[in-house]
N, CA, C and O of each residue as an XYZ file, in Angstrom:
896
protein
N       0.550     -1.693     -0.049
C       0.060      0.254      0.109
C       0.703      1.516     -0.142
O       1.215      2.019      0.859
N       0.776      1.953     -0.873
C       1.278      3.325     -1.130
C       1.098      3.901      0.318
O       0.151      3.576      1.033
N       2.208      4.896      0.745
C       2.459      5.585      1.708
C       0.959      6.934      1.931
O       0.402      7.222      2.990
N       0.689      7.470      0.616
C      -0.285      8.128      0.576
C      -1.712      7.312      1.560
O      -2.107      7.636      2.680
N      -2.111      6.462      0.872
C      -2.666      6.130      1.455
C      -2.712      5.079      2.904
O      -3.285      4.030      3.201
N      -1.980      5.811      3.422
C      -1.847      5.242      5.626
C      -2.635      6.399      5.870
O      -2.774      7.465      5.270
N      -3.139      5.886      6.958
C      -4.193      7.207      7.983
C      -3.278      7.950      8.286
O      -3.910      8.768      8.954
N      -2.059      8.355      8.304
C      -1.587      9.414      8.861
C      -0.980     10.530      7.998
O      -0.498     11.620      8.305
N      -1.168      9.877      6.757
C      -0.768     10.533      5.426
C      -2.285     11.575      4.795
O      -2.416     12.731      4.392
N      -3.220     10.390      5.005
C      -4.446     10.704      4.835
C      -5.129     12.013      5.619
O      -5.945     12.783      5.113
N      -4.591     12.076      6.993
C      -5.262     12.603      7.454
C      -4.451     13.994      7.540
O      -4.903     14.959      8.156
N      -3.358     14.008      6.947
C      -2.367     15.326      7.013
C      -2.790     16.028      5.691
O      -2.507     17.221      5.576
N      -3.471     15.364      4.639
C      -4.348     16.076      3.501
C      -5.359     16.370      3.696
O      -5.819     17.331      3.079
N      -6.101     15.708      4.588
C      -7.605     16.310      5.165
C      -7.204     17.652      5.687
O      -7.975     18.594      5.501
N      -6.086     17.836      6.318
C      -6.055     18.981      6.900
C      -5.350     20.388      6.853
O      -5.492     21.351      7.606
N      -4.456     20.204      5.623
C      -4.113     20.909      4.553
C      -5.337     21.462      4.235
O      -5.756     22.582      4.528
N      -6.144     20.133      3.294
C      -7.495     21.183      2.777
C      -8.044     21.768      3.605
O      -8.192     22.932      3.234
N      -8.580     21.538      4.884
C      -9.267     22.408      5.925
C      -8.679     23.847      5.763
O      -9.305     24.776      5.254
N      -7.294     23.934      6.294
C      -6.698     24.471      6.422
C      -6.375     25.779      5.038
O      -6.133     26.959      5.295
N      -6.424     25.409      4.133
C      -6.752     26.026      2.581
C      -8.003     26.469      2.681
O      -8.075     27.541      2.082
N      -9.165     26.119      3.214
C     -10.432     26.711      3.277
C     -10.717     28.110      4.150
O     -11.576     28.932      3.832
N      -9.926     28.214      5.190
C      -9.792     29.519      5.822
C      -9.213     30.870      5.223
O      -8.219     31.099      4.533
N     -10.315     31.764      5.805
C     -10.331     32.852      5.023
C      -9.194     33.963      6.257
O      -8.989     33.627      7.424
N      -8.698     35.071      5.705
C      -7.862     35.759      6.163
C      -8.106     36.350      7.780
O      -7.261     36.655      8.622
N      -9.221     36.372      7.834
C      -9.857     37.201      9.288
C      -9.855     36.333     10.203
O      -9.954     35.167      9.819
N      -9.742     36.596     11.751
C      -9.747     35.727     12.698
C     -10.293     34.196     12.668
O     -11.387     33.969     12.151
N      -9.731     33.438     13.074
C     -10.650     32.181     13.774
C     -10.778     31.950     15.284
O     -10.002     31.686     16.203
N     -12.308     32.197     15.118
C     -13.160     32.037     16.677
C     -13.988     31.063     17.073
O     -14.957     30.666     16.426
N     -13.729     30.768     17.845
C     -14.813     29.864     18.672
C     -15.332     30.559     19.827
O     -14.888     31.412     20.594
N     -17.000     29.578     19.639
C     -17.698     30.544     20.301
C     -17.973     28.768     21.310
O     -17.456     27.701     20.981
N     -18.681     28.935     22.220
C     -19.074     27.982     22.980
C     -20.084     28.554     24.119
O     -19.923     29.342     25.050
N     -21.352     27.707     23.569
C     -22.512     28.896     24.365
C     -23.397     27.479     25.243
O     -23.502     26.259     25.111
N     -23.856     28.474     26.085
C     -24.652     27.165     26.907
C     -25.610     26.390     26.622
O     -25.864     25.324     27.183
N     -26.368     27.042     25.459
C     -27.635     26.821     25.015
C     -27.317     25.779     24.333
O     -26.115     25.662     24.092
N     -28.361     24.585     23.750
C     -28.346     23.609     22.912
C     -28.629     23.760     21.497
O     -28.118     23.137     20.566
N     -29.607     24.767     21.454
C     -30.143     25.344     20.533
C     -30.205     26.659     19.352
O     -30.097     26.928     18.156
N     -30.533     27.359     21.061
C     -31.431     29.207     20.757
C     -30.418     29.536     20.162
O     -30.222     29.595     18.948
N     -29.047     29.993     21.888
C     -27.917     31.003     20.753
C     -27.375     29.799     19.667
O     -27.320     30.163     18.492
N     -27.161     29.055     19.826
C     -26.036     28.642     18.370
C     -26.864     28.577     16.718
O     -26.182     28.667     15.697
N     -28.093     28.444     16.673
C     -29.348     28.598     16.032
C     -28.871     30.490     15.670
O     -28.575     30.960     14.572
N     -28.934     31.112     16.809
C     -28.597     32.679     16.060
C     -27.427     32.786     16.118
O     -27.417     33.704     16.939
N     -26.404     32.603     15.921
C     -25.521     33.095     16.066
C     -25.036     32.420     14.213
O     -24.624     33.081     13.260
N     -25.255     31.208     14.285
C     -24.925     30.545     12.750
C     -26.223     31.326     11.805
O     -25.698     31.650     10.740
N     -27.287     31.623     11.803
C     -27.855     32.804     11.414
C     -26.995     33.935     10.815
O     -27.184     34.304      9.656
N     -25.936     34.552     11.701
C     -25.329     35.658     11.687
C     -24.308     34.823     10.833
O     -24.471     34.819      9.613
N     -23.533     34.296     11.243
C     -22.679     33.302     10.401
C     -23.056     33.010      9.321
O     -22.091     32.901      8.565
N     -24.409     32.735      8.626
C     -24.882     32.333      7.270
C     -25.164     34.391      6.220
O     -24.709     34.723      5.126
N     -25.667     34.872      6.784
C     -26.251     36.187      7.029
C     -24.433     37.039      6.441
O     -24.530     37.923      5.590
N     -23.471     36.798      6.787
C     -22.059     37.227      6.290
C     -21.332     36.406      5.906
O     -20.136     36.683      5.984
N     -21.650     35.297      5.435
C     -21.412     34.589      4.414
C     -19.781     34.217      5.556
O     -18.628     34.238      5.124
N     -20.006     34.050      6.356
C     -18.110     33.763      7.296
C     -18.246     32.391      7.464
O     -19.127     31.601      7.806
N     -16.924     32.362      7.064
C     -16.686     30.480      6.746
C     -17.005     29.634      8.055
O     -17.360     30.251      9.059
N     -16.881     28.083      8.092
C     -17.145     27.808      9.182
C     -15.779     27.221      9.695
O     -15.666     26.709     10.808
N     -14.938     27.317      8.952
C     -13.604     27.051      9.426
C     -12.934     28.055      9.866
O     -11.704     28.040      9.915
N     -13.881     29.364     10.357
C     -13.272     30.709     11.164
C     -14.019     30.838     11.974
O     -13.444     30.937     13.058
N     -15.419     30.917     12.075
C     -16.302     30.927     12.979
C     -17.042     29.265     13.152
O     -17.714     28.704     12.286
N     -16.680     28.704     14.549
C     -17.258     27.540     14.737
C     -18.148     27.725     16.337
O     -17.705     28.020     17.447
N     -19.596     27.402     15.867
C     -20.542     27.465     17.387
C     -20.489     26.364     18.175
O     -20.989     25.415     17.573
N     -20.071     26.046     19.346
C     -20.829     24.841     19.672
C     -21.070     25.185     21.239
O     -20.544     26.032     21.961
N     -22.177     24.099     21.518
C     -22.767     23.785     22.730
C     -21.883     23.428     23.717
O     -20.805     23.042     23.265
N     -21.982     23.427     24.980
C     -21.401     23.079     26.058
C     -20.934     21.329     26.066
O     -21.929     20.685     26.398
N     -20.160     20.737     25.895
C     -20.592     19.263     26.210
C     -20.602     18.746     27.640
O     -20.829     17.598     28.023
N     -20.300     19.869     28.374
C     -19.795     19.254     29.854
C     -21.648     19.687     30.761
O     -21.902     19.248     31.883
N     -22.266     20.227     30.269
C     -22.804     20.601     31.011
C     -23.209     22.410     30.790
O     -22.369     23.251     30.469
N     -24.478     22.657     31.016
C     -25.067     24.411     31.573
C     -23.984     25.192     32.949
O     -23.650     26.374     33.037
N     -23.808     24.598     33.431
C     -23.114     25.013     34.147
C     -22.105     26.175     33.865
O     -21.457     25.826     32.879
N     -21.624     27.589     34.365
C     -21.573     28.283     33.342
C     -19.597     27.809     33.602
O     -18.731     27.910     32.732
N     -19.446     27.441     34.687
C     -17.563     26.946     34.797
C     -17.658     26.004     34.324
O     -16.658     25.450     34.781
N     -18.177     25.203     33.615
C     -18.448     23.880     32.523
C     -18.024     24.043     31.718
O     -17.126     23.571     31.021
N     -18.979     25.137     31.731
C     -18.995     25.595     29.440
C     -17.363     26.395     29.637
O     -16.722     26.422     28.587
N     -16.895     26.820     30.463
C     -15.573     27.597     30.260
C     -14.760     26.742     30.706
O     -13.565     27.037     30.698
N     -15.215     25.367     31.249
C     -13.819     24.504     31.622
C     -13.637     23.867     29.507
O     -12.642     23.738     28.793
N     -15.402     23.605     29.191
C     -14.858     22.812     27.931
C     -14.617     23.485     26.994
O     -14.139     22.670     26.205
N     -14.613     24.943     26.260
C     -14.084     26.142     25.941
C     -12.544     25.881     25.852
O     -11.921     25.454     24.880
N     -12.161     26.167     26.855
C     -10.737     25.319     26.953
C     -10.370     24.391     26.691
O      -9.372     24.428     25.971
N     -10.810     23.257     27.010
C     -10.679     22.126     26.153
C     -10.428     21.492     24.604
O      -9.665     20.708     24.040
N     -11.415     22.235     24.342
C     -11.913     22.476     22.612
C     -10.671     23.334     22.043
O     -10.088     23.320     20.958
N     -10.567     23.812     22.797
C      -9.505     25.048     22.754
C      -8.161     24.157     22.069
O      -7.658     24.062     20.950
N      -7.968     23.711     23.113
C      -6.291     23.180     23.273
C      -5.762     21.317     22.887
O      -4.714     20.699     22.699
N      -7.277     21.030     22.936
C      -7.940     19.997     21.408
C      -7.905     19.538     21.174
O      -7.281     18.479     21.226
N      -9.016     20.263     20.392
C      -9.950     20.287     18.900
C     -10.885     19.026     19.412
O     -11.007     18.525     20.529
N     -11.595     18.667     17.929
C     -12.291     17.508     18.269
C     -12.850     17.317     16.913
O     -13.691     17.936     16.261
N     -12.022     16.121     16.657
C     -11.854     15.483     14.746
C     -12.944     15.500     14.343
O     -13.231     15.761     13.175
N     -14.084     15.110     15.603
C     -15.768     15.022     14.931
C     -16.165     16.084     14.072
O     -16.775     16.158     13.006
N     -15.474     17.123     15.101
C     -16.587     18.400     14.638
C     -15.765     18.851     13.740
O     -16.272     19.781     13.113
N     -14.675     18.577     13.399
C     -13.668     19.219     12.265
C     -12.746     20.735     13.136
O     -12.219     21.630     12.476
N     -12.746     20.700     14.620
C     -12.231     21.524     14.913
C     -10.583     21.339     15.107
O     -10.369     20.238     15.615
N      -9.405     22.054     14.866
C      -8.483     21.576     15.189
C      -7.436     21.870     16.474
O      -7.605     23.044     16.801
N      -6.463     21.262     17.284
C      -6.322     22.341     18.209
C      -5.432     23.543     18.494
O      -4.322     23.582     17.962
N      -5.803     24.447     19.230
C      -4.974     25.465     18.575
C      -5.385     26.394     17.745
O      -4.615     27.286     17.388
N      -6.846     26.312     17.251
C      -6.889     26.822     15.913
C      -7.635     28.412     15.944
O      -8.526     28.816     15.197
N      -7.127     28.957     16.775
C      -8.361     30.061     17.217
C      -7.330     30.721     17.112
O      -6.221     30.256     16.848
N      -7.709     32.356     17.393
C      -7.176     33.665     17.767
C      -8.430     34.273     19.059
O      -8.185     34.699     20.188
N      -9.560     34.135     18.483
C     -10.596     34.365     19.664
C     -10.979     32.964     20.345
O     -10.779     31.844     19.874
N     -11.610     33.315     21.632
C     -12.650     32.106     22.164
C     -13.555     32.973     22.608
O     -13.151     34.099     22.899
N     -15.132     32.616     22.778
C     -16.145     33.363     23.789
C     -16.726     32.407     24.186
O     -17.346     31.688     23.403
N     -16.663     32.139     25.616
C     -18.031     31.744     26.437
C     -19.483     32.555     26.494
O     -19.530     33.702     26.940
N     -20.589     31.905     26.035
C     -21.621     32.372     26.367
C     -22.658     31.556     26.851
O     -23.175     30.524     26.423
N     -22.981     32.792     28.597
C     -23.681     32.216     29.219
C     -25.211     32.429     30.038
O     -26.102     32.983     29.394
N     -25.331     32.241     30.635
C     -26.465     33.667     31.708
C     -26.144     33.420     33.291
O     -25.612     32.562     33.995
N     -26.894     34.901     33.449
C     -26.308     34.401     34.888
C     -27.619     33.875     35.322
O     -27.329     33.567     36.478
N     -28.977     33.535     35.168
C     -29.761     32.935     35.700
C     -30.383     32.856     36.960
O     -31.410     33.451     37.283
N     -29.345     31.674     38.043
C     -29.771     31.159     39.024
C     -28.357     30.065     39.498
O     -28.264     29.157     40.324
N     -27.601     30.542     38.742
C     -26.003     29.225     38.303
C     -25.118     29.852     39.431
O     -24.710     31.009     39.533
N     -24.953     28.890     40.162
C     -24.236     29.345     41.311
C     -22.778     29.338     41.082
O     -21.975     29.604     41.977
N     -22.399     28.990     39.713
C     -20.709     29.110     39.416
C     -20.396     30.236     38.665
O     -19.296     30.362     38.125
N     -21.579     31.340     38.565
C     -21.609     32.366     37.005
C     -20.248     33.033     37.590
O     -19.165     33.091     37.008
N     -20.552     33.499     38.821
C     -18.622     34.777     38.807
C     -17.545     33.597     39.085
O     -16.358     33.842     38.869
N     -17.895     32.465     39.506
C     -16.074     31.769     39.216
C     -15.480     31.694     37.519
O     -14.313     31.794     37.140
N     -17.001     31.438     36.512
C     -17.256     31.198     35.481
C     -16.369     32.581     34.803
O     -15.371     32.528     34.084
N     -16.849     33.379     35.126
C     -16.517     34.863     35.058
C     -14.515     35.188     35.038
O     -13.672     35.655     34.273
N     -14.594     34.582     36.397
C     -13.487     35.062     36.713
C     -12.213     34.191     35.703
O     -11.216     34.728     35.220
N     -12.623     32.665     35.574
C     -11.987     31.751     34.597
C     -11.409     32.392     33.212
O     -10.408     32.196     32.523
N     -12.712     33.386     33.141
C     -12.510     32.913     31.292
C     -11.758     34.508     31.828
O     -11.162     34.845     30.805
N     -11.556     35.372     32.656
C     -11.125     36.370     33.063
C      -8.947     35.682     33.208
O      -7.821     36.073     32.901
N      -9.283     35.112     33.531
C      -7.925     34.266     33.450
C      -7.005     34.046     32.640
O      -5.877     34.463     32.376
N      -7.841     33.178     32.248
C      -7.399     32.431     30.059
C      -7.181     33.578     29.117
O      -6.473     33.605     28.110
N      -8.059     34.689     29.735
C      -7.743     35.863     28.377
C      -5.618     35.779     28.643
O      -4.799     35.729     29.560
N      -5.674     35.818     27.031
C      -4.101     36.005     26.933
C      -3.338     35.211     27.156
O      -2.299     35.219     26.496
N      -3.514     34.354     28.024
C      -2.686     33.247     29.187
C      -2.368     31.995     28.198
O      -1.728     31.054     28.667
N      -2.888     31.950     26.553
C      -3.569     30.739     25.418
C      -2.496     31.097     24.624
O      -1.984     32.214     24.707
N      -2.119     30.250     23.868
C      -1.224     30.210     22.686
C      -1.548     29.329     21.911
O      -1.231     28.177     22.205
N      -2.609     29.704     20.124
C      -2.731     29.307     19.369
C      -1.356     28.858     18.461
O      -0.201     29.158     18.763
N      -1.840     27.938     17.088
C      -1.037     27.664     16.404
C      -0.319     28.779     15.443
O      -0.055     28.394     14.304
N      -0.153     29.430     15.612
C       0.466     30.533     15.320
C       1.727     31.093     16.544
O       2.724     31.801     16.408
N       1.284     30.581     17.422
C       1.946     31.085     19.404
C       1.496     32.877     18.769
O       2.061     33.880     18.335
N       0.453     32.498     19.014
C      -0.052     34.039     19.530
C      -0.398     34.171     20.789
O       0.254     33.341     21.422
N      -1.113     34.803     21.521
C      -1.941     35.165     22.325
C      -3.010     35.030     22.086
O      -3.371     35.550     21.030
N      -4.070     34.280     22.912
C      -5.500     34.258     22.424
C      -6.459     35.223     23.366
O      -6.520     35.846     24.426
N      -7.120     34.880     22.221
C      -8.342     36.822     23.362
C      -9.272     35.313     24.312
O      -8.906     34.175     24.016
N     -10.268     35.471     25.250
C     -11.062     34.093     25.961
C     -12.126     35.170     27.177
O     -12.215     35.189     28.404
N     -12.717     35.876     26.182
C     -13.579     36.382     26.798
C     -15.343     35.938     27.035
O     -15.921     35.154     26.282
N     -15.900     36.513     28.037
C     -17.097     35.794     28.600
C     -18.321     36.721     28.236
O     -18.495     37.829     28.744
N     -19.253     36.067     27.176
C     -20.424     36.825     26.923
C     -22.046     36.428     28.059
O     -22.819     35.470     28.036
N     -22.014     37.205     28.602
C     -22.956     37.491     29.476
C     -24.653     37.562     29.459
O     -25.183     38.286     28.616
N     -25.231     37.031     30.116
C     -26.464     38.177     30.089
C     -27.088     37.965     31.673
O     -26.953     37.021     32.451
N     -27.744     39.107     31.791
C     -28.220     38.885     33.022
C     -29.883     39.324     32.661
O     -30.215     40.249     31.920
N     -30.684     38.513     33.301
C     -31.039     37.165     33.349
C     -30.630     36.336     32.367
O     -29.588     35.793     32.736
N     -30.843     36.104     31.667
C     -30.996     35.558     30.045
C     -30.383     35.895     28.887
O     -29.949     37.047     28.899
N     -30.136     35.076     27.549
C     -29.536     35.357     26.661
C     -31.061     36.184     26.330
O     -30.859     37.389     26.180
N     -32.541     35.788     26.185
C     -33.702     36.462     26.079
C     -33.922     38.065     26.278
O     -34.973     38.637     25.988
N     -33.189     38.470     26.621
C     -32.969     39.658     27.246
C     -32.118     40.730     26.184
O     -32.229     41.954     26.253
N     -31.466     40.186     25.441
C     -30.944     40.786     24.246
C     -31.531     40.778     23.025
O     -31.123     41.427     22.061
N     -32.604     39.966     23.035
C     -33.510     39.694     22.183
C     -34.592     40.995     22.399
O     -34.943     41.789     21.527
N     -35.059     40.965     23.998
C     -36.152     42.202     23.973
C     -35.668     43.871     23.885
O     -36.164     44.968     23.629
N     -34.584     43.373     24.213
C     -33.511     44.982     23.532
C     -34.173     45.993     22.537
O     -34.537     47.167     22.598
N     -34.164     44.880     21.475
C     -34.829     44.567     20.094
C     -35.427     45.410     20.061
O     -35.208     45.975     18.989
N     -36.572     46.239     20.969
C     -38.586     46.319     21.325
C     -38.364     47.428     22.474
O     -38.946     48.511     22.520
N     -37.534     47.011     23.271
C     -38.012     48.093     24.399
C     -36.697     48.207     25.613
O     -36.154     47.202     26.074
N     -36.349     49.541     25.983
C     -35.816     49.818     26.770
C     -36.093     48.912     28.367
O     -37.257     48.809     28.753
N     -35.126     48.389     29.085
C     -35.017     47.483     30.037
C     -34.389     48.242     31.635
O     -33.189     47.981     31.724
N     -34.696     48.756     32.385
C     -34.007     49.138     33.270
C     -34.242     48.882     35.288
O     -33.777     49.502     36.245
N     -34.998     47.910     35.205
C     -35.008     47.204     36.331
C     -34.816     45.585     36.426
O     -35.450     44.868     35.651
N     -34.065     45.112     37.243
C     -33.745     43.561     37.003
C     -35.143     43.142     36.993
O     -36.105     43.557     37.640
N     -34.982     41.757     35.663
C     -36.007     40.891     35.336
C     -35.679     39.235     35.857
O     -34.535     38.836     36.072
N     -37.302     38.115     36.053
C     -37.056     37.017     36.508
C     -36.624     36.721     35.360
O     -36.277     37.789     34.856
N     -36.331     35.391     34.222
C     -36.547     34.923     33.070
C     -38.055     34.828     32.764
O     -38.564     35.216     31.713
N     -38.697     34.283     33.771
C     -40.143     34.283     32.987
C     -40.742     35.399     32.839
O     -41.747     35.389     32.127
N     -40.227     36.922     33.576
C     -40.828     37.840     32.651
C     -40.384     38.472     31.749
O     -41.086     39.386     31.317
N     -38.868     38.183     31.044
C     -38.224     38.479     29.994
C     -39.082     37.995     28.693
O     -39.345     38.617     27.664
N     -39.496     36.413     29.171
C     -39.887     35.605     28.186
C     -41.764     35.979     27.780
O     -42.362     35.824     26.715
N     -42.333     36.575     29.306
C     -43.805     36.904     28.809
C     -43.374     38.328     28.005
O     -43.809     38.290     26.854
N     -42.591     39.650     28.321
C     -42.324     40.660     27.603
C     -41.918     40.638     25.977
O     -42.079     41.598     25.223
N     -41.469     39.595     25.673
C     -40.418     39.029     24.747
C     -41.946     38.212     23.675
O     -42.244     38.370     22.491
N     -42.262     37.798     24.211
C     -43.682     37.328     23.078
C     -44.705     38.374     23.277
O     -45.826     38.009     22.921
N     -44.629     39.614     23.763
C     -45.302     40.990     22.860
C     -45.032     41.230     21.646
O     -45.853     41.746     20.888
N     -43.817     40.882     21.288
C     -43.381     41.052     20.024
C     -42.824     40.118     19.232
O     -42.444     40.540     18.139
N     -42.680     39.102     19.431
C     -42.751     37.913     18.815
C     -43.288     36.510     19.719
O     -42.630     35.854     20.527
N     -44.704     36.311     19.281
C     -46.005     35.985     19.779
C     -45.670     34.115     19.854
O     -46.171     33.318     20.647
N     -44.785     33.864     18.872
C     -44.672     32.472     19.211
C     -43.253     32.335     19.512
O     -42.886     31.262     19.032
N     -42.386     32.873     20.030
C     -41.653     32.514     20.218
C     -41.355     31.466     21.531
O     -41.967     31.159     22.553
N     -40.227     31.146     20.985
C     -40.375     29.184     22.262
C     -38.152     29.183     21.774
O     -37.383     29.575     20.896
N     -38.149     28.666     22.708
C     -36.640     28.339     22.689
C     -36.235     27.425     21.910
O     -37.136     26.673     21.539
N     -34.995     27.155     21.435
C     -34.937     26.412     20.242
C     -35.148     26.438     18.753
O     -34.735     25.952     17.700
N     -36.035     27.290     19.267
C     -36.337     27.845     17.865
C     -35.224     28.871     16.447
O     -34.320     29.568     16.908
N     -35.378     28.855     15.147
C     -34.855     29.120     14.723
C     -35.335     30.052     13.347
O     -36.138     29.748     12.465
N     -34.500     31.336     13.525
C     -34.808     32.616     12.620
C     -35.310     34.169     13.494
O     -36.202     35.007     13.359
N     -34.318     33.969     14.284
C     -34.805     35.186     15.904
C     -34.099     35.651     14.985
O     -34.873     36.055     14.117
N     -32.394     35.929     14.499
C     -31.939     36.674     13.793
C     -33.375     37.868     12.789
O     -34.012     38.907     12.963
N     -33.201     36.832     11.828
C     -34.172     37.684     11.084
C     -35.090     38.717     11.348
O     -35.264     39.766     10.727
N     -36.130     37.920     13.188
C     -36.970     38.596     13.071
C     -36.639     39.991     14.011
O     -37.495     40.855     14.202
N     -35.734     40.038     14.371
C     -34.859     40.827     15.103
C     -34.010     42.152     14.637
O     -33.797     43.169     15.297
N     -33.535     41.794     13.125
C     -32.195     42.344     12.894
C     -32.497     43.643     12.811
O     -31.714     44.447     13.319
N     -34.224     44.313     11.862
C     -33.969     45.648     11.719
C     -33.645     46.565     12.862
O     -33.092     47.664     12.835
N     -34.305     45.576     14.297
C     -33.706     46.765     15.743
C     -32.167     46.339     15.713
O     -31.945     46.072     16.894
N     -31.558     46.233     15.347
C     -30.327     45.895     15.998
C     -29.717     47.197     16.791
O     -29.307     47.353     17.941
N     -29.881     48.320     15.307
C     -28.748     49.552     16.120
C     -29.380     49.537     17.350
O     -28.733     49.643     18.392
N     -30.767     49.397     17.326
C     -31.753     49.921     18.392
C     -30.858     48.943     19.983
O     -30.294     49.361     20.994
N     -31.105     47.774     19.531
C     -30.568     46.729     20.448
C     -29.299     47.427     21.484
O     -29.315     47.784     22.662
N     -28.031     47.422     20.230
C     -26.982     47.591     21.014
C     -26.191     49.350     21.631
O     -25.083     49.600     22.107
N     -27.657     50.440     21.250
C     -27.241     51.223     22.351
C     -27.881     51.047     23.424
O     -27.465     51.827     24.280
N     -28.817     50.297     23.846
C     -29.243     50.132     24.809
C     -28.967     48.870     25.577
O     -29.486     48.633     26.668
N     -27.840     47.796     24.746
C     -26.913     47.233     25.835
C     -25.875     47.669     26.216
O     -25.410     47.429     27.330
N     -25.261     48.488     25.227
C     -24.402     49.951     25.598
C     -24.497     50.729     26.605
O     -23.587     51.077     27.358
N     -26.177     51.167     26.658
C     -26.340     51.994     28.613
C     -26.214     50.764     29.334
O     -25.225     50.498     30.017
N     -26.992     50.170     29.222
C     -26.419     48.960     30.078
C     -25.152     49.064     30.749
O     -24.946     49.023     31.962
N     -24.367     49.197     29.853
C     -23.385     48.785     30.489
C     -22.523     49.559     31.216
O     -21.532     49.274     31.889
N     -23.271     50.952     30.870
C     -22.314     52.214     31.355
C     -23.084     52.313     32.619
O     -22.870     53.214     33.431
N     -23.629     51.753     32.723
C     -24.678     51.733     34.744
C     -24.610     50.477     35.683
O     -25.051     50.570     36.828
N     -23.960     49.074     35.134
C     -23.378     48.203     35.797
C     -22.508     46.939     34.556
O     -22.372     46.932     33.332
N     -22.151     46.154     35.490
C     -20.971     45.129     34.313
C     -21.745     43.954     34.986
O     -22.555     43.967     35.913
N     -21.108     42.652     34.024
C     -21.670     41.143     33.933
C     -21.411     41.044     35.577
O     -22.292     40.481     36.227
N     -20.443     41.477     36.161
C     -19.804     41.058     37.428
C     -21.045     41.063     38.585
O     -21.333     40.203     39.417
N     -21.730     42.526     38.272
C     -23.282     42.660     39.533
C     -24.029     41.310     39.232
O     -24.587     40.949     40.269
N     -24.189     40.669     38.482
C     -25.130     39.220     38.381
C     -26.439     39.743     38.893
O     -27.143     38.807     39.273
N     -27.148     41.204     39.067
C     -28.878     41.637     39.861
C     -29.271     41.947     38.389
O     -29.953     41.426     37.506
N     -28.490     43.070     38.567
C     -29.626     44.461     36.948
C     -29.008     44.175     35.606
O     -27.853     44.088     35.187
N     -30.315     44.054     35.049
C     -30.300     43.702     33.780
C     -28.887     44.197     32.640
O     -28.700     45.406     32.501
N     -27.971     43.208     31.886
C     -27.134     43.244     31.870
C     -27.139     42.486     30.369
O     -27.855     41.489     30.276
N     -26.439     42.876     29.291
C     -25.569     41.457     28.258
C     -24.216     41.621     27.756
O     -23.593     42.672     27.909
N     -23.808     40.730     27.233
C     -22.670     41.348     26.351
C     -22.846     41.031     24.668
O     -21.908     41.170     23.883
N     -24.273     40.563     24.246
C     -24.467     39.921     23.254
C     -23.990     41.023     21.962
O     -23.299     40.801     20.968
N     -24.666     42.288     22.431
C     -24.227     43.337     21.344
C     -22.743     43.208     21.150
O     -22.461     43.497     19.987
N     -21.399     42.788     22.061
C     -20.549     43.155     21.642
C     -19.566     42.130     20.214
O     -18.814     42.393     19.276
N     -20.464     40.377     21.124
C     -20.062     39.636     19.872
C     -20.645     39.306     18.534
O     -20.204     38.553     17.665
N     -22.233     40.367     18.568
C     -22.595     40.715     17.237
C     -22.504     41.579     16.471
O     -23.231     41.870     15.521
N     -21.175     42.253     17.026
C     -20.998     43.767     15.883
C     -19.387     42.938     15.544
O     -18.945     43.198     14.425
N     -18.494     41.964     16.436
C     -17.784     41.492     16.082
C     -18.419     40.159     15.020
O     -17.582     39.334     14.653
N     -18.725     40.121     14.922
C     -19.168     39.079     14.054
C     -19.908     39.620     12.144
O     -19.823     39.059     11.052
N     -20.611     41.006     12.625
C     -20.984     41.069     11.678
C     -20.028     42.159     10.754
O     -20.438     42.621      9.688
N     -18.706     42.489     11.331
C     -17.486     42.935     10.856
C     -16.676     42.746     10.990
O     -15.787     43.547     11.280
N     -16.533     41.015     10.771
C     -15.036     40.234     10.831
C     -14.935     40.246     10.189
O     -13.726     40.023     10.266
N     -15.198     40.366      8.631
C     -14.779     40.614      7.245
C     -14.211     41.705      7.082
O     -13.144     41.617      6.474
N     -14.615     43.034      7.494
C     -13.901     44.348      7.745
C     -12.845     44.531      8.509
O     -12.358     45.655      8.629
């Protein structure tokens, strides 16, 4: 049997082909708490702006929904890759972990661990990797709600859902199409999220807050 047909040789050829399909902009790994909602939303942005999957990977946490476990899974995935997901080790310039405050006991620990990892990991080009938390208080749906109204006081997750359904009557977690439904009001949502960020931080964990506008802005401007 010729050398080119050996498993290691075939794998090397496959890796070279995958690397060749990468675009020139940053490679980004996003690990989410949600199994469907956030991956659908971020995947729609990736499709809308024609971002290559080799550059922008969106995966839900395989370690569970506890924020600290999401950070741990993102670190593991970055360091070790996942052949089944076509993710190579160390193959990113930026890593983001997306999770909710909700009632999670490890929320603040996750923020601290993400901050500790920021700039400490090196990628396959020996560059320091940005590693950041994208937190929402109380939940991701606050970001969607901000597309339609201001939010000034703390809300429970159930109230966020109730108010969001005034604008998206059929809203349900796990559905696709939320980016298309809310996109016309993206500028308003970003402005409202920026205003909340001037009043509090993710570390407060009580007042309404979301970092989603930063991640969305990054993806929509990535090619430029």
